[in-house]
MARKEFI-82658 format. One record per atom (N, C-alpha, C): residue number from 0; residue in one letter; atom name; x negated, y negated, z negated. Coordinates in steps of 0.02 Angstrom, whole numbers, plus 50000, padded with zeros to 5 digits. Example, Ala and Ser with C-alpha at 12.3 -4.5 7.8 and 13.67 -1.06 7.14 Angstrom:
nr|rest|atom|xx|yy|zz
0|a|N|49340|50284|49610
0|a|CA|49385|50225|49610
0|a|C|49340|50165|49610
1|s|N|49358|50112|49646
1|s|CA|49316|50053|49643
1|s|C|49355|49998|49606
//
This chain:
nr|rest|atom|xx|yy|zz
0|m|N|46259|44302|50813
0|m|CA|46318|44273|50783
0|m|C|46378|44297|50822
1|r|N|46425|44319|50785
1|r|CA|46485|44345|50817
1|r|C|46529|44288|50840
2|l|N|46570|44301|50889
2|l|CA|46615|44250|50918
2|l|C|46662|44222|50864
3|s|N|46687|44264|50821
3|s|CA|46733|44240|50769
3|s|C|46696|44193|50721
4|s|N|46633|44207|50706
4|s|CA|46593|44163|50663
4|s|C|46580|44096|50697
5|l|N|46566|44098|50762
5|l|CA|46554|44036|50799
5|l|C|46617|43993|50800
6|i|N|46674|44024|50811
6|i|CA|46737|43986|50812
6|i|C|46751|43956|50743
7|l|N|46740|43994|50691
7|l|CA|46751|43969|50623
7|l|C|46703|43912|50606
8|s|N|46641|43916|50630
8|s|CA|46594|43863|50615
8|s|C|46609|43799|50655
9|l|N|46640|43805|50713
9|l|CA|46658|43746|50753
9|l|C|46727|43718|50735
10|a|N|46766|43754|50698
10|a|CA|46834|43733|50680
10|a|C|46835|43665|50646
11|p|N|46790|43651|50597
11|p|CA|46790|43584|50567
11|p|C|46776|43529|50618
12|v|N|46733|43541|50666
12|v|CA|46718|43491|50718
12|v|C|46781|43476|50759
13|f|N|46816|43529|50780
13|f|CA|46877|43519|50818
13|f|C|46930|43482|50777
14|a|N|46934|43498|50713
14|a|CA|46983|43465|50669
14|a|C|46968|43390|50663
15|v|N|46904|43373|50654
15|v|CA|46885|43303|50648
15|v|C|46901|43266|50713
16|v|N|46884|43295|50769
16|v|CA|46897|43262|50834
16|v|C|46972|43255|50844
17|a|N|47010|43305|50829
17|a|CA|47083|43303|50839
17|a|C|47117|43252|50794
18|c|N|47090|43243|50733
18|c|CA|47121|43198|50684
18|c|C|47093|43127|50686
19|s|N|47040|43116|50724
19|s|CA|47010|43050|50725
19|s|C|47056|43002|50761
20|p|N|47053|42938|50741
20|p|CA|47097|42889|50774
20|p|C|47082|42884|50849
21|q|N|47133|42882|50887
21|q|CA|47125|42877|50959
21|q|C|47130|42803|50980
22|q|N|47097|42786|51034
22|q|CA|47102|42719|51061
22|q|C|47175|42709|51083
23|p|N|47205|42653|51063
23|p|CA|47274|42642|51086
23|p|C|47275|42631|51161
24|a|N|47333|42645|51189
24|a|CA|47341|42631|51261
24|a|C|47332|42556|51272
25|e|N|47311|42538|51330
25|e|CA|47298|42468|51345
25|e|C|47361|42427|51333
26|d|N|47353|42371|51297
26|d|CA|47409|42327|51282
26|d|C|47423|42285|51344
27|t|N|47479|42296|51375
27|t|CA|47496|42258|51435
27|t|C|47535|42195|51419
28|t|N|47546|42181|51355
28|t|CA|47581|42120|51336
28|t|C|47539|42060|51356
29|y|N|47474|42065|51347
29|y|CA|47429|42009|51363
29|y|C|47390|42026|51425
30|t|N|47385|41977|51468
30|t|CA|47347|41986|51529
30|t|C|47280|41951|51522
31|d|N|47233|41973|51561
31|d|CA|47168|41940|51561
31|d|C|47175|41871|51592
32|t|N|47128|41829|51573
32|t|CA|47125|41763|51604
32|t|C|47115|41771|51678
33|t|N|47156|41738|51716
33|t|CA|47148|41741|51788
33|t|C|47141|41670|51815
34|a|N|47104|41665|51867
34|a|CA|47095|41599|51898
34|a|C|47163|41572|51922
35|a|N|47206|41616|51945
35|a|CA|47272|41594|51969
35|a|C|47314|41564|51912
36|d|N|47313|41596|51853
36|d|CA|47350|41569|51796
36|d|C|47322|41501|51774
37|a|N|47256|41497|51770
37|a|CA|47225|41433|51750
37|a|C|47241|41379|51800
38|e|N|47240|41396|51864
38|e|CA|47256|41347|51916
38|e|C|47330|41327|51911
39|a|N|47374|41374|51894
39|a|CA|47445|41359|51886
39|a|C|47456|41309|51829
40|v|N|47418|41316|51775
40|v|CA|47424|41268|51720
40|v|C|47398|41199|51742
41|r|N|47342|41197|51778
41|r|CA|47316|41133|51803
41|r|C|47367|41100|51850
42|t|N|47399|41140|51891
42|t|CA|47450|41114|51937
42|t|C|47509|41088|51897
43|h|N|47527|41123|51843
43|h|CA|47582|41101|51799
43|h|C|47567|41032|51772
44|v|N|47506|41019|51751
44|v|CA|47487|40953|51726
44|v|C|47498|40900|51779
45|d|N|47475|40913|51840
45|d|CA|47484|40865|51895
45|d|C|47558|40853|51909
46|q|N|47598|40906|51909
46|q|CA|47670|40899|51922
46|q|C|47705|40862|51865
47|f|N|47683|40875|51804
47|f|CA|47712|40841|51746
47|f|C|47699|40766|51751
48|v|N|47637|40747|51765
48|v|CA|47620|40676|51771
48|v|C|47659|40644|51828
49|s|N|47665|40679|51884
49|s|CA|47703|40653|51941
49|s|C|47776|40642|51922
50|a|N|47805|40691|51888
50|a|CA|47875|40684|51866
50|a|C|47883|40627|51816
51|w|N|47834|40620|51772
51|w|CA|47834|40566|51723
51|w|C|47833|40499|51758
52|n|N|47789|40492|51807
52|n|CA|47780|40429|51842
52|n|C|47839|40410|51887
53|t|N|47881|40458|51904
53|t|CA|47940|40444|51945
53|t|C|48005|40450|51906
54|a|N|47998|40460|51839
54|a|CA|48057|40468|51795
54|a|C|48103|40523|51820
55|d|N|48074|40578|51843
55|d|CA|48112|40635|51868
55|d|C|48132|40679|51808
56|d|N|48188|40661|51778
56|d|CA|48211|40695|51717
56|d|C|48223|40769|51727
57|a|N|48250|40788|51784
57|a|CA|48263|40859|51797
57|a|C|48198|40899|51800
58|a|N|48148|40872|51834
58|a|CA|48084|40907|51838
58|a|C|48051|40911|51769
59|l|N|48052|40856|51732
59|l|CA|48022|40856|51665
59|l|C|48058|40907|51621
60|s|N|48123|40910|51626
60|s|CA|48161|40957|51585
60|s|C|48141|41029|51598
61|s|N|48128|41045|51661
61|s|CA|48109|41114|51678
61|s|C|48038|41130|51656
62|m|N|47998|41079|51642
62|m|CA|47928|41090|51623
62|m|C|47915|41090|51548
63|v|N|47967|41076|51509
63|v|CA|47962|41075|51436
63|v|C|48006|41130|51408
64|a|N|47978|41173|51366
64|a|CA|48017|41227|51337
64|a|C|48072|41200|51292
65|e|N|48127|41237|51290
65|e|CA|48184|41216|51249
65|e|C|48164|41207|51176
66|d|N|48118|41249|51151
66|d|CA|48097|41245|51081
66|d|C|48029|41212|51072
67|a|N|48012|41166|51118
67|a|CA|47948|41132|51115
67|a|C|47943|41088|51053
68|v|N|47881|41075|51032
68|v|CA|47867|41031|50975
68|v|C|47814|40981|50997
69|l|N|47826|40917|50983
69|l|CA|47778|40864|50999
69|l|C|47755|40830|50935
70|l|N|47689|40829|50926
70|l|CA|47658|40792|50871
70|l|C|47626|40730|50902
71|q|N|47653|40672|50885
71|q|CA|47628|40610|50914
71|q|C|47596|40568|50859
72|p|N|47550|40525|50876
72|p|CA|47518|40485|50824
72|p|C|47567|40435|50793
73|d|N|47564|40430|50728
73|d|CA|47604|40381|50691
73|d|C|47679|40386|50707
74|g|N|47702|40445|50722
74|g|CA|47773|40453|50737
74|g|C|47798|40518|50707
75|p|N|47863|40527|50710
75|p|CA|47891|40589|50683
75|p|C|47875|40649|50727
76|v|N|47878|40707|50698
76|v|CA|47873|40769|50736
76|v|C|47938|40775|50776
77|l|N|47932|40786|50840
77|l|CA|47991|40794|50883
77|l|C|47999|40867|50899
78|e|N|48058|40895|50884
78|e|CA|48070|40965|50896
78|e|C|48126|40974|50946
79|g|N|48112|41011|50998
79|g|CA|48161|41026|51050
79|g|C|48153|40982|51111
80|r|N|48169|41012|51168
80|r|CA|48163|40977|51232
80|r|C|48200|40911|51233
81|e|N|48262|40911|51211
81|e|CA|48302|40850|51216
81|e|C|48275|40794|51172
82|a|N|48250|40811|51113
82|a|CA|48220|40759|51070
82|a|C|48158|40729|51102
83|i|N|48117|40771|51131
83|i|CA|48055|40747|51163
83|i|C|48071|40705|51223
84|l|N|48114|40730|51268
84|l|CA|48131|40692|51328
84|l|C|48168|40628|51311
85|g|N|48209|40629|51258
85|g|CA|48244|40569|51238
85|g|C|48197|40513|51217
86|v|N|48145|40529|51180
86|v|CA|48096|40479|51160
86|v|C|48056|40455|51221
87|m|N|48040|40501|51266
87|m|CA|48003|40481|51326
87|m|C|48045|40432|51367
88|r|N|48110|40443|51372
88|r|CA|48153|40399|51411
88|r|C|48154|40328|51382
89|v|N|48154|40325|51315
89|v|CA|48159|40260|51282
89|v|C|48092|40223|51281
90|q|N|48038|40258|51271
90|q|CA|47973|40225|51260
90|q|C|47931|40216|51322
91|y|N|47952|40242|51378
91|y|CA|47909|40240|51437
91|y|C|47947|40216|51497
92|e|N|47921|40166|51531
92|e|CA|47953|40137|51589
92|e|C|47907|40144|51650
93|p|N|47922|40191|51695
93|p|CA|47879|40202|51753
93|p|C|47868|40141|51797
94|a|N|47916|40095|51799
94|a|CA|47908|40035|51841
94|a|C|47852|39991|51815
95|t|N|47837|39995|51751
95|t|CA|47786|39952|51723
95|t|C|47722|39989|51703
96|m|N|47723|40055|51703
96|m|CA|47664|40093|51683
96|m|C|47659|40157|51724
97|q|N|47600|40174|51744
97|q|CA|47588|40236|51780
97|q|C|47534|40276|51744
98|q|N|47546|40339|51735
98|q|CA|47501|40382|51698
98|q|C|47458|40424|51744
99|s|N|47398|40440|51721
99|s|CA|47356|40490|51754
99|s|C|47328|40535|51699
100|a|N|47306|40594|51718
100|a|CA|47279|40640|51668
100|a|C|47223|40681|51699
101|t|N|47176|40699|51657
101|t|CA|47125|40747|51678
101|t|C|47133|40810|51636
102|v|N|47112|40865|51663
102|v|CA|47113|40929|51628
102|v|C|47040|40948|51616
103|d|N|47020|40952|51553
103|d|CA|46951|40970|51536
103|d|C|46943|41044|51521
104|e|N|46997|41077|51501
104|e|CA|46992|41148|51482
104|e|C|47059|41182|51489
105|v|N|47058|41243|51513
105|v|CA|47117|41287|51512
105|v|C|47092|41355|51490
106|t|N|47123|41381|51438
106|t|CA|47107|41448|51412
106|t|C|47171|41488|51408
107|m|N|47169|41548|51434
107|m|CA|47228|41590|51438
107|m|C|47226|41645|51385
108|v|N|47283|41659|51355
108|v|CA|47291|41716|51309
108|v|C|47360|41746|51325
109|g|N|47361|41792|51370
109|g|CA|47424|41825|51388
109|g|C|47474|41777|51417
110|d|N|47531|41772|51384
110|d|CA|47584|41728|51407
110|d|C|47580|41658|51377
111|y|N|47523|41641|51350
111|y|CA|47510|41574|51323
111|y|C|47446|41547|51354
112|a|N|47443|41481|51359
112|a|CA|47384|41448|51385
112|a|C|47372|41386|51343
113|y|N|47309|41371|51332
113|y|CA|47291|41310|51297
113|y|C|47258|41264|51347
114|g|N|47280|41202|51349
114|g|CA|47249|41153|51393
114|g|C|47235|41090|51354
115|r|N|47181|41056|51374
115|r|CA|47166|40991|51342
115|r|C|47133|40947|51394
116|g|N|47138|40882|51381
116|g|CA|47109|40834|51427
116|g|C|47118|40763|51403
117|t|N|47116|40717|51449
117|t|CA|47125|40646|51433
117|t|C|47182|40618|51475
118|w|N|47209|40562|51452
118|w|CA|47262|40528|51489
118|w|C|47247|40454|51491
119|n|N|47273|40420|51541
119|n|CA|47268|40348|51548
119|n|C|47335|40321|51571
120|i|N|47353|40264|51545
120|i|CA|47413|40229|51570
120|i|C|47390|40160|51592
121|e|N|47405|40145|51655
121|e|CA|47387|40080|51684
121|e|C|47451|40041|51696
122|p|N|47452|39978|51677
122|p|CA|47511|39936|51691
122|p|C|47516|39922|51766
123|t|N|47576|39919|51791
123|t|CA|47588|39901|51861
123|t|C|47594|39825|51865
124|s|N|47600|39799|51925
124|s|CA|47607|39726|51933
124|s|C|47672|39701|51902
125|e|N|47723|39745|51897
125|e|CA|47786|39726|51865
125|e|C|47780|39719|51790
126|a|N|47727|39745|51760
126|a|CA|47720|39744|51688
126|a|C|47705|39675|51660
127|g|N|47674|39634|51699
127|g|CA|47655|39568|51675
127|g|C|47584|39570|51646
128|p|N|47556|39512|51635
128|p|CA|47486|39508|51614
128|p|C|47473|39529|51542
129|d|N|47523|39533|51500
129|d|CA|47513|39548|51429
129|d|C|47517|39622|51412
130|v|N|47530|39664|51460
130|v|CA|47537|39736|51446
130|v|C|47468|39768|51455
131|p|N|47441|39795|51400
131|p|CA|47374|39825|51405
131|p|C|47376|39896|51432
132|a|N|47320|39917|51459
132|a|CA|47311|39987|51478
132|a|C|47303|40027|51413
133|a|N|47313|40091|51417
133|a|CA|47305|40135|51359
133|a|C|47273|40200|51382
134|s|N|47240|40233|51335
134|s|CA|47209|40298|51352
134|s|C|47203|40339|51289
135|g|N|47192|40403|51297
135|g|CA|47185|40447|51240
135|g|C|47171|40518|51262
136|k|N|47183|40564|51216
136|k|CA|47172|40635|51228
136|k|C|47238|40673|51218
137|w|N|47243|40730|51250
137|w|CA|47302|40773|51242
137|w|C|47280|40845|51233
138|s|N|47324|40883|51201
138|s|CA|47312|40954|51189
138|s|C|47381|40988|51192
139|v|N|47387|41040|51234
139|v|CA|47451|41073|51244
139|v|C|47442|41149|51241
140|i|N|47489|41182|51209
140|i|CA|47495|41254|51215
140|i|C|47555|41265|51261
141|y|N|47542|41301|51316
141|y|CA|47594|41316|51365
141|y|C|47619|41387|51352
142|q|N|47682|41398|51369
142|q|CA|47712|41465|51363
142|q|C|47738|41484|51432
143|r|N|47723|41546|51451
143|r|CA|47748|41570|51516
143|r|C|47822|41588|51508
144|g|N|47863|41562|51552
144|g|CA|47934|41577|51551
144|g|C|47949|41645|51583
145|a|N|48010|41667|51576
145|a|CA|48031|41731|51604
145|a|C|48022|41732|51680
146|d|N|48026|41673|51712
146|d|CA|48018|41670|51785
146|d|C|47944|41663|51805
147|g|N|47899|41664|51756
147|g|CA|47827|41659|51771
147|g|C|47800|41588|51770
148|s|N|47844|41538|51765
148|s|CA|47821|41469|51765
148|s|C|47795|41451|51695
149|w|N|47753|41400|51692
149|w|CA|47725|41376|51629
149|w|C|47765|41317|51604
150|q|N|47776|41315|51538
150|q|CA|47811|41259|51507
150|q|C|47771|41234|51447
151|v|N|47776|41168|51435
151|v|CA|47747|41139|51375
151|v|C|47783|41168|51315
152|w|N|47746|41197|51269
152|w|CA|47776|41228|51210
152|w|C|47756|41192|51145
153|r|N|47693|41177|51137
153|r|CA|47668|41137|51080
153|r|C|47622|41084|51108
154|w|N|47634|41020|51089
154|w|CA|47601|40965|51122
154|w|C|47578|40914|51070
155|m|N|47517|40893|51076
155|m|CA|47489|40840|51033
155|m|C|47453|40791|51078
156|w|N|47457|40727|51060
156|w|CA|47417|40677|51096
156|w|C|47396|40624|51046
157|n|N|47344|40588|51065
157|n|CA|47322|40534|51023
157|n|C|47295|40478|51066
158|q|N|47281|40423|51035
158|q|CA|47247|40368|51067
158|q|C|47204|40334|51014
159|p|N|47150|40303|51034
159|p|CA|47106|40273|50985
159|p|C|47142|40219|50945
160|s|N|47129|40218|50881
160|s|CA|47155|40165|50838
160|s|C|47110|40104|50846
161|p|N|47138|40046|50836
161|p|CA|47095|39986|50838
161|p|C|47041|39993|50785
162|v|N|46982|39973|50804
162|v|CA|46926|39978|50758
162|v|C|46930|39920|50709
163|a|N|46931|39937|50645
163|a|CA|46933|39885|50593
163|a|C|46864|39853|50588
164|p|N|46862|39788|50573
164|p|CA|46797|39755|50566
164|p|C|46758|39786|50508
165|a|N|46694|39789|50515
165|a|CA|46651|39817|50462
165|a|C|46654|39774|50400
166|v|N|46659|39806|50343
166|v|CA|46661|39771|50279
166|v|C|46590|39766|50254
167|e|N|46569|39706|50236
167|e|CA|46501|39698|50210
167|e|C|46500|39687|50136
//
């Protein structure tokens, strides 16, 4: 076989290889899940609860994204940091209630993180004997800010409804 015939017979192979889709360059927009990022979100939860329990409005403000959305049970959808913090200021009194939270899961997707867990609110001695404890579940999507910090971006929480008596 002559060299020119060999080149002509391999030409279609080279054409297919040259025209085949190439793997895109690695997308650096999203980072892999890292233990450090997951730990930063867990730390954010602890700092958020601490700020909540001390009514530290400045700290809470820095931990909630300006365009955050809160879906609360039996309440309106709250859109924006100020709307969310405004309701928190009115409905929650740290002198009479202290919150705790657990983190059951943190999953990272680039500059977003999903966290979920449980929360408890215990009345303090200042609350009086008629103030009940409360508990429920929470779910948050966090967004990484330009400075690398995590902020609450989408937030849902619930608490068990009173169980209705069985109908016979």
